[in-house]
C-alpha positions as CSV (number, residue, x, y, z in Angstrom):
1,M,0.0,0.0,0.0
2,A,1.4,3.4,-1.0
3,L,2.1,5.9,1.7
4,I,-0.4,8.9,1.4
5,A,0.9,12.2,2.6
6,V,-1.7,14.7,3.7
7,R,-0.4,18.2,2.8
8,M,-2.4,21.2,3.9
9,R,-1.7,24.9,3.7
10,E,-0.3,26.4,6.9
11,F,-2.8,25.7,9.7
12,D,-5.0,28.7,10.5
13,P,-6.4,28.3,14.0
14,Q,-9.2,30.7,13.0
15,S,-10.4,28.6,10.1
16,F,-13.4,26.6,11.3
17,F,-13.7,24.9,7.9
18,G,-10.0,24.0,7.9
19,M,-10.2,22.4,11.4
20,A,-13.3,20.4,10.3
21,L,-11.7,19.3,7.0
22,R,-8.5,18.3,8.7
23,E,-10.5,16.3,11.3
24,A,-12.5,14.7,8.5
25,L,-9.4,13.6,6.5
26,I,-7.6,12.3,9.6
27,F,-10.6,10.4,10.8
28,M,-11.3,9.0,7.3
29,L,-7.7,7.7,7.2
30,S,-8.0,6.2,10.7
31,K,-11.2,4.4,9.6
32,I,-9.4,2.9,6.6
33,L,-6.8,1.5,9.1
34,N,-9.4,0.5,11.7
35,H,-12.9,0.0,10.3
36,S,-14.4,-0.4,13.8
37,R,-13.5,3.2,14.8
38,R,-16.6,5.0,16.0
39,T,-17.8,8.5,16.6
40,K,-20.9,10.2,17.9
41,H,-23.5,11.3,15.3
42,W,-26.1,14.1,15.2
43,I,-28.7,11.9,16.9
44,D,-26.4,11.4,19.9
45,F,-25.9,15.2,20.3
46,Q,-29.7,15.7,20.0
47,Q,-30.3,13.3,22.8
48,T,-27.7,15.0,24.9
49,R,-29.1,18.4,24.1
50,S,-32.4,17.3,25.6
51,R,-30.5,17.2,28.9
52,A,-29.6,20.9,28.6
53,D,-26.0,20.4,27.5
54,K,-24.7,23.7,26.1
55,E,-21.9,22.0,24.2
56,A,-24.2,19.7,22.4
57,R,-26.5,22.6,21.4
58,K,-23.5,24.4,19.9
59,I,-22.3,21.3,18.1
60,L,-25.7,20.8,16.6
61,L,-25.4,24.2,15.0
62,A,-22.6,22.8,12.8
63,K,-24.9,20.2,11.2
64,N,-26.0,22.7,8.5
65,F,-22.6,24.2,8.0
66,F,-23.2,24.4,4.2
67,E,-25.8,27.1,4.7
68,H,-23.4,29.5,6.4
69,F,-20.4,30.3,4.2
70,Q,-21.5,33.8,3.3
71,N,-22.2,34.8,6.9
72,R,-19.5,32.5,8.4
73,T,-17.9,35.1,10.7
74,R,-21.0,35.7,12.7
75,W,-22.0,32.0,12.5
76,I,-18.7,30.7,13.8
77,K,-18.7,33.3,16.5
78,N,-22.0,31.9,17.7
79,L,-20.3,28.5,18.2
80,R,-18.0,29.8,20.9
81,P,-16.8,28.6,23.3
82,Y,-17.3,25.2,21.6
83,R,-16.0,26.0,18.2
84,A,-13.2,23.4,18.3
85,A,-15.6,20.7,19.5
86,A,-18.1,21.6,16.8
87,A,-15.4,21.4,14.1
88,Q,-14.2,18.0,15.4
89,A,-17.7,16.6,15.6
90,L,-18.6,17.9,12.1
91,G,-15.4,16.5,10.6
92,R,-15.8,13.1,12.2
93,I,-19.4,12.7,11.3
94,I,-18.7,13.8,7.7
95,A,-15.8,11.3,7.5
96,D,-17.8,8.5,9.1
97,C,-20.5,8.8,6.4
98,A,-18.0,9.4,3.6
99,F,-16.1,6.3,4.6
100,E,-19.3,4.3,4.0
101,A,-19.4,6.0,0.5
102,F,-15.7,4.9,0.1
103,L,-16.6,1.3,0.9
104,S,-19.5,1.2,-1.5
105,G,-17.4,2.7,-4.3
106,E,-19.2,6.1,-4.4
107,L,-15.9,7.7,-3.3
108,S,-13.1,6.2,-5.5
109,R,-9.5,5.8,-4.4
110,E,-8.5,8.3,-7.1
111,R,-10.9,10.9,-5.7
112,M,-9.7,10.2,-2.2
113,N,-6.1,10.5,-3.3
114,R,-6.9,13.9,-4.9
115,M,-8.4,15.1,-1.7
116,L,-5.4,14.1,0.3
117,T,-2.6,15.2,-2.1
118,H,-4.0,18.5,-3.4
119,P,-4.3,20.8,-0.4
120,P,-6.9,23.5,-0.3
121,L,-5.4,26.9,-0.8
122,S,-8.1,29.0,0.8
123,E,-10.9,28.8,3.3
124,E,-13.4,28.7,0.4
125,E,-11.6,25.6,-1.0
126,E,-11.7,24.0,2.5
127,F,-15.4,24.7,2.6
128,L,-16.0,23.2,-0.8
129,L,-14.1,20.1,0.0
130,L,-16.1,19.6,3.2
131,C,-19.3,20.1,1.1
132,E,-18.0,17.5,-1.4
133,L,-17.4,14.9,1.4
134,H,-20.7,15.8,3.0
135,S,-22.6,15.2,-0.2
136,L,-20.9,11.9,-0.8
137,G,-21.7,10.6,2.6
138,K,-25.2,12.1,3.0
139,A,-26.9,9.0,1.5
140,F,-25.2,6.8,4.2
141,Q,-26.0,9.0,7.2
142,R,-29.2,7.3,8.2
143,R,-27.6,3.8,7.8
144,I,-25.1,4.3,10.5
145,P,-26.6,3.3,13.9
146,S,-25.9,5.3,17.0
147,V,-23.4,3.5,19.2
148,W,-23.5,6.0,22.0
149,S,-27.1,6.0,23.0
150,N,-28.4,3.8,25.7
């Protein structure tokens, strides 16, 4: 198996989409190595939210990230102080669903290699790549059972 190097532009700690994309790619690669790797999904955060968990409420705001690129500054500010947790959750959920697309052949090895070897050069490219992964995995989102709920 060939070694795949993930090259990204210089990490910008202010880039929510960059953090989420980085998390998605890293989690996707870890799922390739260990298929049994699990993460929480939106339903798990919804169940936690019902118990008045502020962090879960902020993380759930990230679910519709694709609607907020134009007003991203205000939207990302609204995620504080849980912005990093929201980016991590978003990236992992997208990766978990996209991994199912990878297994089914919807996401080819060539496409995956392109995502890993051609780093996004702007926040907009990070956002678009996240949207691409999200759209590939969207069909598989309901098939993944919650492993965290009781």
